[in-house]
N, C-alpha and C positions, 0 to 999 in steps of 0.2 A: 399910656398902653392902654387905659381903661376902655377906649374909643377904637381901640384897634379892637381888643375883644366886640363889643359890640359889630360893628364893621365886619368881622369875618362870621357871626351866630347871627347877624339878621339879614345876610344875604343869600343866603340858603344854595352856594355853587357862582355864585355871577359874582367872584370876588377879583379887582383891579389888584391885578401881580403885581405891578408896574409899584402901586398907592401900596400893596404888602411891602415889599423891600426898602422903599420910601421908610415909609414908619419905623421897621427893625429897623434899619440902616443909620434912622436921627437919632432914635431913643434906644438902643444895645442897649448903655449905660443904668438903665433900668433893670434890666436881667442881672447885671454883675450885683447890681444894691441889693435887689432878692436873696441871689441864692447869699451874700453877703450877712442878710439879715437870719438864714436857715443856720447859716452856719455856727452864727453865735447863738444861736437857739438850742442849736446841738452841743456844742461845749458845753454850757451852762447848764444842760441833763445831764451831765454824769458825775 
Protein backbone atom coordinates (compact mmCIF):
# COMPACT_ATOMS: atom_id res chain seq x y z
CA UNK A 1 0.00 0.00 0.00
CA UNK A 2 2.98 2.33 0.39
CA UNK A 3 3.44 2.23 -3.35
CA UNK A 4 -0.23 3.09 -3.81
CA UNK A 5 0.20 6.27 -1.78
CA UNK A 6 3.16 7.30 -3.92
CA UNK A 7 1.18 6.77 -7.11
CA UNK A 8 -1.74 8.87 -5.85
CA UNK A 9 0.38 11.66 -4.36
CA UNK A 10 2.86 12.08 -7.17
CA UNK A 11 0.57 11.71 -10.19
CA UNK A 12 -1.29 14.99 -9.52
CA UNK A 13 -4.65 14.11 -11.05
CA UNK A 14 -3.30 11.66 -13.61
CA UNK A 15 -4.48 8.54 -11.82
CA UNK A 16 -5.05 5.30 -13.71
CA UNK A 17 -8.28 4.19 -12.05
CA UNK A 18 -7.86 0.64 -13.36
CA UNK A 19 -4.56 0.48 -11.48
CA UNK A 20 -6.18 1.94 -8.35
CA UNK A 21 -8.97 -0.64 -8.45
CA UNK A 22 -6.49 -3.45 -9.03
CA UNK A 23 -4.28 -2.38 -6.12
CA UNK A 24 -7.22 -2.00 -3.77
CA UNK A 25 -8.72 -5.30 -4.86
CA UNK A 26 -5.44 -7.15 -4.32
CA UNK A 27 -4.34 -5.34 -1.16
CA UNK A 28 -7.65 -4.96 0.68
CA UNK A 29 -6.29 -7.15 3.47
CA UNK A 30 -3.93 -4.31 4.42
CA UNK A 31 -6.93 -2.20 5.45
CA UNK A 32 -8.37 -5.02 7.57
CA UNK A 33 -5.01 -5.52 9.26
CA UNK A 34 -4.70 -1.79 9.95
CA UNK A 35 -8.21 -1.64 11.42
CA UNK A 36 -7.37 -4.62 13.67
CA UNK A 37 -4.23 -2.89 14.91
CA UNK A 38 -6.13 0.31 15.69
CA UNK A 39 -8.85 -1.63 17.54
CA UNK A 40 -6.25 -3.50 19.58
CA UNK A 41 -4.50 -0.25 20.48
CA UNK A 42 -7.77 1.40 21.51
CA UNK A 43 -8.80 -1.56 23.69
CA UNK A 44 -5.46 -1.41 25.49
CA UNK A 45 -5.99 2.28 26.33
CA UNK A 46 -9.06 1.61 28.49
